[in-house]
C-alpha positions as MATLAB code, in Angstrom:
seq = 'MVEQRLGLNPGDFDNVQVAVIERPNVQIPAGKELGANANWIPGGYTSGGIPEAVIPGQLKTDQVKVISMAELFNGN';
ca = [
       8.830   -4.118   11.917;
       6.947   -3.455    8.684;
      10.109   -3.343    6.548;
      10.988   -6.878    7.615;
       7.500   -8.160    6.777;
       7.844   -6.669    3.300;
      11.359   -8.024    2.782;
      13.025   -4.593    2.986;
      15.946   -3.286    5.013;
      15.406   -1.797    8.479;
      15.056    1.962    8.161;
      13.817    1.963    4.547;
      10.594    3.639    5.713;
      12.136    6.030    8.268;
      11.161    9.228    6.448;
       8.251    7.917    4.381;
       4.730    9.307    4.502;
       1.673    7.272    3.591;
      -1.870    8.144    2.580;
      -4.538    6.613    4.781;
      -7.844    6.360    2.942;
     -11.082    6.374    4.907;
     -13.616    3.745    3.797;
     -12.110    2.982    0.405;
     -13.949    1.145   -2.327;
     -11.292   -1.416   -3.240;
     -11.000   -4.040   -5.932;
      -8.591   -6.872   -6.674;
      -6.092   -5.586   -9.271;
      -6.356   -6.774  -12.868;
      -2.666   -6.314  -13.697;
      -3.398   -3.530  -16.197;
      -3.128   -0.687  -13.669;
      -0.473    2.006  -13.779;
       2.489    0.658  -11.830;
       1.792   -3.028  -12.480;
       5.004   -4.806  -13.440;
       6.294   -8.209  -14.538;
       6.032   -9.465  -10.939;
       2.231   -9.044  -10.919;
       0.259  -12.243  -10.297;
      -3.538  -12.669  -10.202;
      -5.385  -13.252   -6.948;
      -5.039  -10.083   -4.858;
      -1.602  -10.771   -3.352;
       1.823   -9.427   -4.265;
       4.520  -11.804   -5.439;
       5.811  -11.536   -1.853;
       2.482  -12.763   -0.434;
       1.177   -9.402    0.887;
      -2.523   -8.602    0.177;
      -3.002   -5.836   -2.384;
      -5.924   -3.880   -3.793;
      -6.606   -0.945   -6.087;
      -8.929    1.996   -5.589;
     -10.881    2.736   -8.771;
     -11.714    6.297   -9.738;
     -10.747    9.478   -7.942;
     -10.721   10.170   -4.223;
     -11.993   13.303   -2.505;
      -9.472   15.152   -0.374;
     -11.562   14.593    2.757;
     -11.118   10.829    2.264;
      -7.304   11.001    2.508;
      -5.076   11.664    5.525;
      -1.275   11.786    5.100;
       0.747   10.511    8.066;
       4.221    9.147    8.729;
       4.865    5.434    8.489;
       5.908    5.458   12.164;
       2.556    7.008   13.150;
       0.700    4.424   11.074;
       2.360    1.535   12.872;
       2.781    3.288   16.240;
       6.556    2.987   15.918;
       6.438   -0.835   15.811;
];
């Protein structure tokens, strides 16, 4: 289950929607982005060891699809 892999409680993502971005242009975060916190470390991984990236600039609406977390992971 994705919650377990992220160190969260089972069910934390039950009613969560996510944005799936088609063909994003991604970069390794610099730590200066909105939302970066004291846990940020350089290298493209979260402090919990999960890969992370940022998307510079603005996206077009046709590049984004909003789906449920369950749909994203096929309920697994």
